[in-house]
N, C-alpha and C positions, 0 to 999 in steps of 0.2 A: 156347375149346375145351378140354374136359376130357379126361383120359386115356381115358375110355370113348367119346369122339367126340361128346359132347353139346355143343351150341353155345348160348350164352346171349348175348342182345343187351343193349345199354345205350344210353342217350341222355343228353346233358347236361341236367341239371335246374337251371335258373338260379333265382336268388333275388336280390331287391333288396339283401339283406345278403350281399355276395359270398362271404364265408366260409361261408355256409350252403348254397351251391350244391354240386352233386355232379357230377363228371365222368362221362362215359359209361364210361370204363375201370373205375372203382370200382363203378358201378351194375351192370355185367355180372359182375364178380368177386363182388360181394356177393350178387347173385341166384343165382349158381352155388352159393355157400356156403350160402345159405339153403335151397337145395333138396338139400343133402347132398353136393355135389361140391366137394372141396377141392383136387383134383389138377389145377390149371390148367396146360395145356401151351403154349397160344398165345393171343394176343390180336391182333385186327386193329383198327387205328386209322385211320379214313378221314376225310379232311377236304378242304377246298378246295385246299390246297397244302401243301408241306413244313412251313411254319410252323404250320399247323393240325393237324398230326399229331404234335406233340411233347407227350407226356404231362407233366402238371405234376408237381412234386415229391411231392405227396401220393399221386398215382397210382403213381409210380415206387416209392415205399416200400411201398405195398400189394402191388404186383406182386412185388417181391423177397422179401417175407415169405412169399408163397405158393410162389414158385419163381424163384430168381434166374436160372435157365436158361430161363425162359419165353420163347418166341419172340414178339417184338413186330413185327408186320407193319404197317409204316407205308405208307399209300397216299394220294396226293393226286389229286383229280379232274383235276388238270392234267397227270397222267402220272408224277408223282413216285412212286418205290418204293424202300423200304429195309427190309431184314430185320435186326434186331438182337436181342440178348437184354436182358431186364429188367436184369440185373446190369451190362451195359455202359452202360446209361443212368443208373445210379446206383452208380458205383464207390465202394468204401469205405463202403457203406451201413450203417445202424444194424441190429444184430442183437440182438433180445431174447434174454435168457439161454436160454430154452427152445428157441429156434430154433438158437442157436449150438452146442447139444449134438448136433444131428442130423448 
């Protein structure tokens, strides 16, 4: 969800060469950016259980680069629920020079 309330969805896009796959979190964020929305406030990650709602390291880095205070709403179909920030999922994250000046 972006600051203007627009919601973008994403899905895991698998590939036999695992490194070329793209997670739902990055798909949703990149879709928002490609449509001119860079101010991402929140992202919902829904999976089978707690283990299936843990964003990978690449997704965590993308999230914090857009907004380290982004709310990450983790939900499991088994009833698991946790709300955290992107920054709490990736403490001491890498900050490119231009981002660290903000």
